[in-house]
Backbone as CSV, one residue per row, in Angstrom:
resi,resn,N_x,N_y,N_z,CA_x,CA_y,CA_z,C_x,C_y,C_z
1,MET,0.883,-1.128,0.014,-0.298,-0.254,-0.255,0.783,1.351,0.095
2,GLY,1.671,1.175,0.456,2.938,2.639,0.889,3.176,3.131,-0.548
3,HIS,3.591,2.305,-1.350,4.124,2.622,-2.911,3.344,3.833,-3.066
4,ASP,2.098,4.035,-3.361,1.901,5.141,-4.224,1.540,6.503,-3.008
5,GLY,1.923,6.065,-2.130,2.085,7.524,-1.513,0.764,7.168,-0.253
6,ARG,-0.057,6.326,-0.614,-0.862,6.047,0.719,-0.895,5.752,2.386
7,THR,-0.008,6.992,2.621,0.750,7.026,3.913,-0.081,6.621,5.398
8,GLY,-1.727,7.229,5.184,-2.444,7.511,5.936,-3.272,6.230,6.427
9,GLU,-2.927,4.824,5.031,-3.487,3.915,5.098,-3.524,3.149,6.513
10,PRO,-2.244,2.989,6.790,-2.460,1.803,8.403,-2.740,2.699,9.270
11,ASP,-2.517,3.723,9.227,-3.661,4.563,10.511,-4.923,4.914,10.688
12,LYS,-5.288,4.749,8.986,-6.805,4.585,8.809,-7.115,3.430,9.104
13,ARG,-6.806,1.925,8.876,-6.866,1.100,9.430,-6.937,0.657,10.866
14,MET,-6.177,1.459,11.615,-6.463,1.158,13.199,-7.358,1.851,13.875
15,LEU,-7.774,3.037,13.187,-8.859,3.594,13.867,-10.233,3.221,13.266
16,ARG,-10.375,2.488,12.261,-11.524,2.074,11.600,-11.674,0.691,12.577
17,ARG,-10.890,-0.098,13.062,-10.830,-1.230,13.604,-11.279,-0.600,15.119
18,GLU,-10.587,0.204,15.379,-11.250,0.644,16.901,-12.520,1.394,17.326
19,LEU,-13.277,1.868,16.048,-14.521,2.419,15.856,-15.701,1.411,16.193
20,LEU,-15.129,0.274,15.157,-16.116,-0.681,15.189,-16.138,-1.449,16.230
21,SER,-14.752,-1.979,17.139,-15.421,-3.010,18.182,-16.317,-1.888,19.199
22,VAL,-16.044,-0.765,18.874,-17.531,0.433,19.912,-18.706,0.144,19.611
23,ARG,-18.643,-0.143,17.988,-20.639,0.149,17.472,-20.418,-1.669,17.474
24,ASN,-19.527,-2.564,17.305,-20.304,-3.792,18.022,-20.398,-4.611,19.597
25,ARG,-20.591,-3.175,19.790,-20.837,-3.333,21.798,-22.145,-2.943,21.448
26,LEU,-22.789,-2.021,20.713,-23.857,-1.740,21.354,-25.430,-2.725,20.560
27,THR,-26.156,-2.229,21.578,-27.080,-3.551,21.292,-28.653,-2.613,19.947
28,ALA,-29.192,-3.790,19.640,-30.079,-3.008,19.244,-31.084,-2.012,19.302
29,ASP,-31.291,-2.477,20.988,-32.143,-1.080,21.330,-31.414,0.140,20.628
30,ASP,-30.448,0.466,21.334,-29.051,1.506,21.113,-29.212,1.934,19.452
31,VAL,-29.055,0.711,18.463,-28.741,1.302,17.294,-30.291,1.854,16.841
32,ARG,-31.172,1.493,17.799,-32.724,1.959,17.105,-33.362,3.421,17.174
33,GLU,-32.660,3.515,19.004,-32.830,4.349,19.084,-31.641,5.715,19.043
34,ALA,-30.606,5.456,18.689,-30.079,6.554,17.458,-30.598,6.573,16.467
35,GLY,-31.305,5.771,15.509,-31.588,6.351,14.674,-32.662,7.144,14.457
36,ARG,-33.777,6.554,15.399,-34.884,7.612,15.883,-34.108,8.980,16.128
37,ALA,-33.298,9.261,16.590,-32.948,11.113,17.055,-31.780,11.162,16.406
38,LEU,-31.309,10.468,15.359,-30.596,11.056,14.015,-31.094,11.570,12.896
39,ALA,-33.029,10.440,12.988,-33.628,11.332,12.342,-34.586,12.139,12.368
40,GLU,-34.171,12.469,13.205,-35.132,14.144,14.192,-33.569,14.837,13.554
41,ARG,-32.949,14.795,13.747,-31.711,16.173,13.511,-31.615,16.384,12.246
42,ALA,-31.315,15.479,11.662,-31.165,15.328,10.856,-32.523,16.068,9.421
43,LEU,-33.703,15.901,9.699,-35.195,16.209,8.667,-35.093,17.942,9.217
44,GLU,-34.291,18.269,10.696,-33.977,20.092,10.555,-33.352,20.652,10.182
45,LEU,-32.116,19.710,9.044,-30.951,20.189,7.997,-32.358,21.001,6.904
46,PRO,-31.693,22.658,6.608,-32.485,23.366,5.852,-32.636,22.715,4.653
47,GLU,-30.912,21.055,4.020,-31.112,21.309,2.914,-31.317,20.294,2.325
48,LEU,-32.426,19.238,3.688,-33.117,18.327,3.414,-34.485,18.696,3.227
49,ALA,-35.082,19.684,3.505,-36.123,20.507,3.501,-36.484,20.943,2.623
50,ARG,-35.429,21.570,1.617,-35.127,22.151,0.081,-35.326,20.908,-1.113
51,GLY,-34.339,19.647,-0.287,-33.679,18.703,-1.369,-34.837,18.377,-2.370
52,ARG,-35.474,17.966,-3.258,-36.164,17.498,-3.880,-35.252,15.822,-4.575
53,THR,-34.265,15.738,-4.578,-33.549,14.074,-4.588,-32.438,14.402,-3.369
54,VAL,-32.865,13.211,-2.727,-31.609,12.893,-2.253,-30.849,11.199,-2.133
55,ALA,-29.481,11.367,-1.584,-28.764,9.883,-2.085,-28.886,9.676,-1.367
56,ALA,-29.344,8.376,-0.238,-28.946,7.820,1.204,-28.586,6.302,0.435
57,TYR,-28.712,6.074,2.004,-28.767,4.089,1.665,-29.095,3.365,3.612
58,VAL,-29.065,2.214,3.052,-29.841,1.438,4.296,-28.668,1.172,5.562
59,SER,-28.661,1.220,6.593,-27.682,1.452,7.558,-28.366,-0.713,7.356
60,VAL,-26.585,-0.993,8.272,-26.575,-2.816,8.600,-26.181,-3.059,9.453
61,GLY,-26.394,-3.557,10.328,-25.743,-4.286,11.438,-26.194,-3.137,12.708
62,SER,-24.293,-2.574,13.157,-24.435,-1.780,14.033,-24.333,-0.351,13.712
63,GLU,-24.448,0.274,12.372,-24.944,1.488,11.779,-25.601,2.756,12.274
64,PRO,-25.388,3.768,12.799,-26.770,4.660,13.026,-27.898,4.208,12.103
65,GLY,-29.143,4.120,12.473,-30.384,3.305,11.998,-30.760,4.579,10.978
66,THR,-30.978,4.138,9.346,-31.392,5.448,8.688,-33.031,5.251,8.372
67,LEU,-33.845,3.834,8.397,-34.895,3.529,8.034,-35.553,4.311,8.476
68,ALA,-35.960,5.376,9.372,-36.932,6.226,9.777,-36.866,7.207,9.201
69,LEU,-35.280,7.720,8.598,-34.852,8.872,8.150,-35.367,8.895,6.297
70,LEU,-35.395,7.395,5.922,-35.956,7.400,4.316,-37.306,7.036,4.317
71,ASP,-38.591,6.840,5.392,-39.558,6.823,5.191,-39.645,8.443,5.774
72,ALA,-39.054,8.999,6.785,-39.657,10.604,6.808,-39.353,11.056,5.722
73,LEU,-38.403,11.023,4.436,-38.268,11.620,3.525,-39.322,11.623,2.051
74,ARG,-39.872,9.940,2.404,-40.540,9.680,0.845,-41.872,10.345,1.946
75,ALA,-42.630,10.172,2.989,-43.522,10.991,3.199,-43.175,12.873,3.111
76,ARG,-42.308,13.263,3.418,-42.215,14.916,2.626,-42.656,14.820,1.403
77,GLY,-42.363,14.242,0.113,-42.420,14.040,-1.116,-41.246,14.079,-2.141
78,VAL,-39.869,13.553,-0.645,-38.310,13.551,-1.308,-37.982,12.503,-2.639
79,ARG,-37.634,12.690,-3.960,-37.081,10.960,-4.273,-35.983,10.751,-3.858
80,VAL,-35.809,9.403,-2.919,-34.764,9.329,-2.614,-34.216,7.905,-3.139
81,LEU,-32.991,8.083,-3.199,-31.815,7.521,-4.058,-31.296,6.641,-2.608
82,LEU,-31.225,4.746,-3.355,-30.339,3.886,-2.774,-29.477,3.490,-3.335
83,PRO,-28.119,3.318,-2.709,-27.579,2.316,-3.690,-27.449,0.883,-3.358
84,ALA,-26.752,0.038,-4.860,-26.799,-1.284,-5.091,-25.174,-1.508,-5.561
85,LEU,-24.553,-2.466,-5.146,-23.439,-2.611,-5.065,-23.017,-3.340,-6.390
86,LEU,-22.056,-2.482,-7.184,-22.020,-3.194,-8.527,-20.087,-4.908,-7.951
87,PRO,-20.239,-5.445,-9.196,-19.026,-6.478,-8.504,-17.616,-5.775,-8.065
88,ASP,-17.747,-4.539,-8.962,-16.412,-3.259,-8.906,-16.366,-2.937,-8.136
89,ASN,-17.266,-2.886,-6.696,-17.392,-1.664,-5.811,-18.639,-0.385,-5.433
90,ASP,-17.958,-0.622,-7.387,-18.849,0.469,-7.668,-20.531,0.602,-7.403
91,LEU,-21.128,1.692,-7.427,-22.567,1.729,-6.700,-24.079,2.079,-7.983
92,ASP,-24.380,1.497,-8.093,-25.702,1.612,-9.139,-26.982,2.424,-8.109
93,TRP,-28.092,2.877,-8.741,-28.737,3.632,-7.908,-30.074,2.726,-8.472
94,GLY,-30.927,2.863,-7.060,-32.568,2.747,-7.107,-33.732,3.175,-6.940
95,GLU,-34.593,3.546,-6.828,-35.388,4.079,-6.019,-35.994,3.703,-4.423
96,TYR,-35.860,4.832,-3.648,-36.722,3.859,-2.223,-38.095,4.427,-2.547
97,THR,-38.908,3.430,-2.451,-40.439,3.607,-2.381,-41.314,2.988,-0.795
98,GLY,-40.571,2.707,-0.111,-41.630,1.859,1.306,-40.422,0.713,1.230
99,PRO,-40.675,0.301,2.241,-39.829,-1.134,3.019,-39.873,-2.131,2.181
100,ASP,-40.939,-2.191,1.274,-41.275,-3.588,0.568,-40.387,-3.005,-0.958
101,SER,-39.890,-1.900,-0.618,-38.938,-1.482,-2.327,-37.606,-2.134,-1.899
102,LEU,-37.371,-3.355,-0.818,-35.956,-3.474,-0.168,-35.468,-4.697,-0.480
103,ALA,-34.254,-5.450,-1.403,-34.273,-6.653,-1.184,-32.811,-7.249,-0.540
104,ARG,-32.746,-8.432,0.209,-31.533,-8.384,0.973,-30.493,-8.721,0.113
105,ILE,-29.213,-8.527,-0.276,-28.360,-8.960,-1.069,-27.241,-9.555,-0.535
106,GLN,-27.153,-10.726,-0.349,-25.457,-11.137,0.112,-24.343,-11.340,-0.853
107,HIS,-23.333,-10.602,-0.400,-22.247,-10.261,-1.593,-21.109,-10.819,-1.099
108,GLY,-21.174,-12.127,-1.578,-19.495,-12.984,-1.544,-19.995,-13.616,0.173
109,GLY,-18.549,-12.967,0.169,-18.027,-12.972,1.760,-18.606,-12.186,3.001
110,LYS,-18.715,-10.784,2.083,-19.152,-9.673,2.698,-20.499,-9.930,3.522
111,MET,-20.927,-8.611,4.483,-22.309,-8.952,4.925,-23.466,-8.043,3.569
112,ALA,-24.613,-8.650,4.495,-26.000,-9.170,3.210,-26.054,-7.556,3.540
113,LEU,-26.247,-6.586,2.451,-26.996,-5.356,2.540,-28.873,-4.997,1.734
114,PHE,-29.217,-4.541,2.427,-30.247,-4.292,1.789,-30.599,-3.037,0.716
115,GLU,-30.899,-3.578,-0.678,-30.628,-2.696,-1.644,-31.733,-2.158,-2.535
116,PRO,-32.339,-1.573,-3.335,-33.515,-1.140,-4.288,-33.779,-2.606,-4.705
117,SER,-35.244,-2.799,-4.653,-35.165,-4.176,-5.752,-35.920,-3.733,-7.093
118,GLY,-36.419,-2.151,-7.242,-36.685,-1.860,-8.505,-35.947,-1.562,-9.692
119,THR,-36.294,-0.956,-10.560,-35.026,-0.218,-11.819,-34.091,0.273,-11.397
120,ARG,-33.072,-0.127,-11.800,-31.334,0.356,-11.785,-31.660,1.688,-12.400
121,LEU,-30.926,2.726,-11.870,-30.710,3.640,-12.467,-29.531,3.999,-12.937
122,GLY,-28.576,3.254,-12.978,-27.122,3.551,-13.608,-26.310,4.419,-12.284
123,PRO,-24.786,3.947,-12.157,-24.189,4.642,-11.657,-24.461,6.614,-11.222
124,ASP,-24.572,7.004,-12.595,-24.221,8.386,-12.905,-26.055,9.089,-12.314
125,ALA,-26.828,7.845,-11.828,-28.154,8.773,-11.213,-28.280,9.695,-10.009
126,VAL,-26.838,9.294,-9.320,-26.317,10.029,-7.951,-26.401,11.162,-8.321
127,THR,-25.743,12.000,-9.453,-25.677,13.070,-10.232,-26.532,13.964,-9.944
128,ALA,-27.868,13.538,-9.974,-28.912,14.538,-9.926,-29.243,14.785,-8.299
129,ALA,-28.796,14.220,-7.681,-29.162,14.370,-5.915,-28.326,16.116,-5.378
130,ASP,-29.618,16.742,-4.825,-29.414,17.647,-4.225,-28.113,17.217,-2.805
131,VAL,-28.956,16.213,-2.197,-27.912,15.976,-1.031,-27.537,14.575,-0.628
132,VAL,-25.968,14.367,-0.841,-25.684,13.204,-0.327,-25.518,12.532,0.725
133,LEU,-25.961,11.575,1.681,-25.857,11.188,2.517,-24.917,9.886,2.612
134,LEU,-23.982,9.980,3.670,-22.632,9.451,3.157,-22.216,8.202,4.640
135,PRO,-22.694,7.011,4.897,-21.915,6.215,5.701,-20.615,6.789,5.879
136,GLY,-20.145,6.204,7.187,-18.939,6.250,7.769,-18.488,5.769,9.100
137,LEU,-17.353,5.965,9.345,-16.674,5.714,10.793,-16.319,6.739,11.714
138,ALA,-16.162,7.815,11.333,-15.864,9.056,12.008,-15.667,10.333,10.943
139,VAL,-15.910,11.660,11.499,-15.704,12.340,10.987,-14.439,13.379,11.790
140,ASP,-13.970,14.516,10.888,-13.248,15.290,11.866,-13.467,16.477,11.984
141,ALA,-12.575,17.451,12.750,-13.118,18.584,13.157,-12.919,19.596,11.265
142,HIS,-12.051,19.206,10.758,-11.972,19.749,9.236,-13.159,19.226,8.262
143,GLY,-14.287,18.052,8.938,-14.925,17.679,8.150,-14.488,16.522,7.317
144,MET,-12.992,16.198,7.556,-12.634,14.892,6.707,-13.187,13.682,7.352
145,ARG,-13.476,12.457,6.261,-15.003,11.570,6.470,-14.136,10.157,6.734
146,LEU,-13.911,9.634,7.259,-13.254,8.250,6.991,-14.023,7.537,7.248
147,GLY,-14.299,5.895,5.965,-15.023,5.749,5.527,-14.773,3.850,5.808
148,ARG,-15.617,3.062,5.153,-15.178,2.113,5.666,-13.930,1.174,5.089
149,GLY,-13.865,1.952,4.109,-12.234,1.102,3.090,-12.523,0.411,2.082
150,GLY,-14.044,0.165,1.843,-14.416,-0.516,0.630,-14.452,0.702,-0.736
151,GLY,-13.972,1.563,-0.880,-13.649,2.400,-1.985,-15.004,3.352,-2.272
152,SER,-16.215,2.599,-2.577,-17.590,2.930,-2.788,-17.602,4.231,-2.842
153,TYR,-17.235,4.735,-2.121,-18.119,6.633,-2.033,-16.645,7.191,-2.798
154,ASP,-15.566,7.107,-3.025,-14.844,7.694,-3.075,-15.077,7.466,-4.706
155,ARG,-15.606,6.896,-5.269,-16.209,6.313,-6.617,-17.257,7.683,-7.055
156,VAL,-18.067,7.070,-6.246,-19.521,8.249,-6.207,-18.635,9.683,-6.034
157,LEU,-18.011,10.110,-5.163,-17.270,11.613,-4.825,-16.839,12.021,-6.091
158,ALA,-15.902,11.009,-6.408,-15.044,11.723,-8.129,-15.878,11.580,-9.375
159,ARG,-17.390,11.082,-8.798,-18.619,10.971,-10.376,-18.621,12.565,-10.414
160,LEU,-19.383,12.415,-8.956,-20.139,14.173,-8.171,-19.048,14.980,-9.514
161,GLU,-17.962,15.070,-8.927,-16.942,16.321,-9.299,-16.864,16.099,-10.856
162,ARG,-16.094,14.800,-11.224,-16.233,14.473,-12.741,-17.430,15.624,-13.394
163,ALA,-19.109,15.049,-12.884,-20.067,15.844,-13.519,-20.300,17.402,-13.177
164,GLY,-19.508,17.679,-12.496,-19.765,19.328,-12.109,-21.267,19.485,-10.737
165,ALA,-21.228,17.892,-9.988,-22.593,18.046,-9.910,-21.493,18.902,-8.032
166,ARG,-22.944,19.502,-7.354,-22.223,19.611,-5.899,-23.219,19.799,-4.915
167,PRO,-23.707,18.494,-5.112,-25.033,18.137,-3.299,-24.301,18.683,-2.644
168,ARG,-25.150,18.894,-1.589,-24.653,19.138,-0.227,-24.088,17.362,0.781
169,LEU,-22.829,17.099,1.237,-22.482,15.967,2.038,-22.943,15.792,2.806
170,VAL,-23.386,14.812,3.826,-23.802,14.881,5.135,-24.218,13.459,5.300
171,VAL,-22.477,13.237,6.495,-22.443,12.161,6.924,-23.328,11.606,8.363
172,LEU,-23.759,10.620,7.847,-24.481,10.184,9.534,-23.799,9.482,10.566
173,LEU,-23.573,9.502,11.649,-22.483,8.910,12.912,-23.063,9.259,14.155
174,TYR,-22.624,8.395,15.104,-22.785,7.909,16.399,-21.607,9.477,17.137
175,ASP,-22.332,10.050,18.260,-21.822,11.619,18.860,-20.353,11.199,18.643
176,THR,-20.256,9.408,19.537,-18.228,9.415,19.601,-17.641,9.627,18.401
177,GLU,-18.207,9.149,17.280,-17.712,9.735,16.132,-17.288,10.587,15.813
178,VAL,-17.581,11.843,15.910,-17.051,13.424,15.968,-15.217,13.235,16.282
179,VAL,-14.219,12.925,15.843,-12.900,13.003,16.704,-12.266,14.088,15.811
180,ALA,-10.784,14.511,16.752,-10.215,15.237,16.628,-9.433,15.366,15.086
181,ARG,-9.109,14.360,14.413,-8.628,14.037,13.136,-8.544,12.501,12.687
182,VAL,-8.950,13.063,11.144,-8.874,11.742,10.710,-7.637,11.910,9.510
183,PRO,-7.023,10.372,9.615,-5.700,10.186,8.465,-6.332,10.230,7.464
184,ALA,-5.954,11.772,6.146,-6.500,11.991,5.089,-5.517,12.135,4.353
185,GLU,-5.981,11.567,3.156,-4.920,11.630,1.764,-5.301,12.889,0.708
186,ALA,-4.430,13.057,-0.185,-3.952,14.122,-0.986,-5.721,13.896,-2.095
187,HIS,-6.519,13.203,-2.089,-8.003,13.072,-2.924,-8.858,13.171,-1.879
188,ASP,-8.879,12.828,-0.800,-9.929,13.067,0.149,-10.212,14.577,0.294
189,LYS,-11.939,14.629,-0.052,-12.538,15.917,0.332,-13.139,15.859,1.457
190,PRO,-13.217,17.318,2.091,-14.404,17.314,3.281,-16.140,17.274,2.510
191,VAL,-16.683,17.207,3.685,-17.954,17.088,3.711,-18.605,18.240,4.218
192,HIS,-19.547,18.606,4.131,-20.676,19.622,4.416,-21.180,19.906,5.972
193,ALA,-21.493,18.483,6.241,-22.224,18.679,7.826,-22.047,17.307,8.228
194,VAL,-22.296,17.447,9.613,-22.177,15.929,9.445,-23.425,15.346,10.810
195,VAL,-23.894,14.411,10.900,-24.998,14.456,11.511,-25.346,13.438,13.177
196,THR,-25.380,13.708,14.234,-25.565,12.599,15.161,-26.485,12.934,16.108
197,PRO,-26.760,11.617,16.494,-28.031,11.737,17.881,-28.466,12.921,18.451
198,SER,-27.263,13.540,18.693,-27.157,14.994,19.441,-27.483,16.494,18.555
199,GLY,-27.393,16.523,17.409,-26.618,17.412,16.972,-26.426,17.281,15.567
200,VAL,-26.406,18.276,14.676,-25.410,18.586,13.888,-24.769,19.812,13.364
201,ARG,-23.426,19.252,13.122,-22.186,20.268,13.411,-22.063,20.499,11.446
202,ARG,-21.517,21.626,11.077,-21.246,22.207,10.311,-19.681,22.437,9.948
203,PHE,-19.094,22.496,8.406,-17.900,22.458,8.148,-18.121,23.462,7.269
204,PRO,-17.006,24.544,6.913,-17.407,25.356,5.492,-17.149,24.843,4.477
205,GLY,-16.125,23.128,4.111,-16.751,22.527,3.255,-16.060,22.969,1.778
206,PRO,-15.822,21.720,0.746,-14.731,22.838,-0.354,-16.178,24.038,-0.954
């Protein structure tokens, strides 16, 4: 990994392990409760009040729950796009029209994901979003996000940049995951805001 300048990678791996071990100690009730609070906080965001199309995701395992938020956005008349993982780790997109529009998909040895079961809209569909909700493990004081390491959202962010699309980028996390510093690389871009169960924090943004 070191030969291409990815010096932050070992630090990122260690931080990911620490953060995941904390998440894995949460109970199902903790996760559900945090998801409810997170939805309330996120719905106060002016960006989500104005947004016509929001790219989101279905939380899995001990991730902060997103289903309450997805349903609340739909109830507001927002078009919600959800990702479907492609074999090369890129993301295709489909529309969320309620819990019955989700299919549980097992990806090889990885965790099972809930993905949209309807028409696939293509990887470029995300460029139409006004807001992109990003999963992550941490965000720091400068708005730098630590992802899970699969690279799927790096591709999404690169695609948005190539298309000249400028949606608001918002990460959904637990309170303890807003940290002082995340190891960043040259290509990493800051997000605009982080939403946690206790509130919203904004960053100057790109």
